[in-house]
N, C-alpha and C positions, 0 to 999 in steps of 0.2 A: 450423212454420208461418211461413216466412221469406220475404221477397221482395228484390228488388234495386233499390236506388237509392241508391247510395253517395255519402256526402259526406266519408268518412273513408278515407284511405289506408292499406292494411296491416292493417286490422281488420275485424271483422264489419261487413257492409254495413247502414245504416241504413235501415229501412223508412220508407214514406210512410203516415201513418195518417190514415183518413178516417172520416166519420160519416154515416149515413143515419138520418134520423128519419121515421117513417111514422105517418100518421094525419089523418083528415079534422078531427079536433078541433083539431090544431094549424094546420092551413091556413085553418079558418074563424074561429080567434081565440077559440073556446070555451075552449080551454086553452092556457096560455103554456108554450112549450117550456123545460124546465129542464135538458135533457140536454147541449146545447152548451157552457155554462159548466162544468158539472160534468166532462164528459169533457176539457175543455181543463185543467181543474185537476189531474185524475188524472194526465195525460201530463205536465204541467209538473213535478209533484212527483218524477216519475221521470226527468226530464231528456229528456223527449220532447215533440213538438209535433204539433199537429193540422194537417194540410195543407189540408183542405176539408170542408165538410159539405153533405149535400143533404136537402132536405125534400120529402116526397111524400105526397100523399093517398091514400085507400084505394080507387085505381083499379089492377087488377091488371096491366094492360098497361104502366102507366107504372112500377109497381114492378118487374115482370119486366125492363123495359128499363133500369132503374137498376141493378138487381143484376147484370145482364149485364156492364154497363160496370164495375163493381166487380170482378167476377171476372175480367174481361180486363185490368185495370189493373196487376195484380202488386202492389197495395197491401194493406194491412192495415186492415180496414173493420170498424166496429162498427155494427150495425143495431138500432135499438130501436123496438120496437112491431108489432102485427099478428100475434104468434105464437100467439094463443089459439085457441079452437075455435068461435067464434061467426061468423055470416054475414059480418061485416064484417073478419074476420081473414083476410087472403090471403097474408101473408108466407112461410109455409111453402111454400104451393102454388107461389108465384112463384119462390121459390129452387130448387125442383125444376126448374120449367120453365126457368129461366135456365141451370142445369147440364145440362139434357137427361138427368135421371134419374128414377127412381120414387121415390114417396113410400112409406116403410115405417115400420111401428112399430118404434121402436128398443127393444131388449130392456132396457137399463138404464133407459131413460125409462119403459119400462112398469112397471118394478119400482119405481121411485121415485113414479110417481103412485098405483100401488096402496098404497103405504106412507102417502102423503098421505091417501088415502081412509080408510084405517084409523085414522090419527091423528085425522082430523075426526070420525069416527064416536064415537070414543073420548072426544073432548072435548065432544060434544053428548049423550053418554050413550044413544047409539042403536045398533041393531044394524049391523054391517058387512055390507053387501049388495052385492058386487062385480059381481053380474049385473043389478042395477037398471039401467034404461035411462039414467038420467042419469051413473051411474058409468061404464057402458061408453063413454058419449059422451066423458067426460073423457080416455079413453086417446088421442083425437084429438090431444090436446095433445103427445103424444109420438111423433106421426107426422112424421118428418123426411125430408130427401132422403136417398136411399141413401148411405151412406158418411160421414154426419155424425158428428160427436163431440160428446159431451155438455159443457155448461157447468153445473156445479152451481149450485143455486139455495138459498142458506141461508135464505131467508124462509120458503118453503113447500113446498121439495122439487121443484117443478115445473120441469124443466130448461130451459134454453136449449140452443142447439147451434151448432157452427162447421162450415163447409164450405170446402174448397179446390178450386179449379178444376184440373183436370189435362187437358191436351190430348192429342190423338192422338199427337203426338210424344213424350209424357211430361213437357213443361214444365208446372211447378207456377205457375199463376197467382195471382191475389189469394185472400187468405183473408177471408171474411166471417164475423163473429161476431154471432148473433142472440140478443138478450135481450128481455125483456118492455118494455112502455113505461113500467111503474110504476117511478118512481125507487128506491123503497125495495128493489126486486129488482135492477133493472138494474145500479145503481152497484157494489154489491159483486161482481156477476158480471163487470163489465168490469175490476174490480181484480183479480179471480182470473185472468182471461184474460192480463192484462198481466204478472202476476206468475209465472204458470205457463209461458208461451210465449216471453215477450220480455224477460226480465230480464237477458239478455247486453247489451242495448242501454242499460240504465239508467245515467245519471249518467256517462257516459263521458267527456264533457267538459262544462265548465259553460257554459250558454247565457246570453249577456249581451246586453243593451241599453244603449247610450249615445247620448243625443240632448241637443239644445241647443234652445232657445226663440229663434226668429229673428223679429225685428220689422223691418218696413220693406223686405221683399223678396218678390218673386213667384217661384212654383215655376217657371215657365218660365226665368226668369233663372238659377236654381239648378240646372236639370236638367244642363247639362254638367259641372258639378262632381259630381253624383251618379254619372253615367255613369263619369267618370273614377275615382271612388273604387272602384265596383264592377269596373271593368276592371282595376285595379291590385290590389285585394283580392279575389281570387276566392272566398274562404271566408266572406264576409260578404254580407249584403244591406243597401242603403240604404232607409230609409223616410222618407216625408215626409207630415205629417199637418197639413193647414192647418185653421185655425178662423177664423171671422169674428165670434163673439160669446162667447168663453170668459170666464166670470165674472171671472177673475184677470187674464189677459193680454190679453183683447179680441182684436183680430185679429192673428194671427201664425201661423208654421209651425214645428211641431216636427220638427226635422230630425236624424236619427240613423242609426246603424248597428247591426246586430244579427248575432249569429253566436257563435264560440267564442273564449274567453277572450283570448289574446295577440292573435289576429287583429282582435278588436274595438277593443282599445287602439291598435294601429297605425293602423288604418282610421280611428278617431275623431279622432285626432291630425292626420292628414292633412286630414280633413274640417273641422277648426277652423282650419287653416292656409289652406285654400282659401277659407272663409268670409270671412276678413279681407280678401280681395281685393275683395269687395263692400261698398256702402255701405249696411250693414245693422248693426243693434244686436242684439247677443247677450244673451240674458236668462238665466234659470236653466239649469243642466246637470242632466240626469236620468240616473239608472242604475237598471236594472231587471235582477233575476236571476231 
C-alpha cells in the first residue's frame, strides 16, 4: 500500500499521510477530537509527518465525496469513526460508493465477530446464540467494500479495514485505512497499519526544526528572505509564526526552517545571515526534533 510523492532521491518514495475524522459529535462540539494529536505523535515517533486532516459530520454525501478525494489523491489516509452498524454509521457504505464496489461480508471479519460474540457470552455466563437477531445484526460490522483488507482490533476483535483505489488502467490510487472512533481501539490499530505496511519509511532521515524569535520586524518585510531561503534550499520549508500576546515574548515572530538534518543546518545559517540585514532584534533560538 504505497503511493508516490517523493522527497528523497534514490530511495523509496515517501508517502503523504492524511487523516479523516468523522462524526456529528465532533462537529457539534459534544466531544473533543483526540485523534489529530495522537496521529501526529504516532507518525512523529516513526519519522513521518501528517500532511492534512479533514473533519466531516455524519452526512453520507459529504463522507463519500471526502473519501473519493482521498482515494484519488494517491495518499495514505487514516479514517476514524462511523464504521459501526447503527443508523448514524455511514462510513462503510460511503467507502464502497466512493470506490464503486459492492459491500460484502468479509470472511475473516465474520470469524472474528463470531469469536467476539462467544467471548462475550462466556464472560456474561450466558448461552451463545449466533442466530439471535442482535447477534446476526453484529455481523454487519464485518460488511466491507469488496476487496478490503482486515485491520486487527486488539481491544475487542471487531476489525477495521483498508481499501486501495485501483483505476481501470491499473493505477493504484490512495489507500484509506478505516478504524473505529474510539481512541482505545483506533490508536493501536493505526500503529499496526504503520508498522505492518509502512516501516520502510521510518526514520530514514531525522526531521528537524530550527527557529529564532524575532522582535521588531513585520512578516511582509521578511517575506523576500523567506522566499530566497526556500529557493536556495529546496529540501527545507520556511515557517513564520507571528504572535501578538505571547506570555513570555509578547509581540514577536518565530521564524525558522524545517526539513532533514544537514539541509536544515545550512538553511538556518543562511536565515540568520539574512536576518542581520534587518533592523530586528533576535531572541532565543529553538530546536525541535
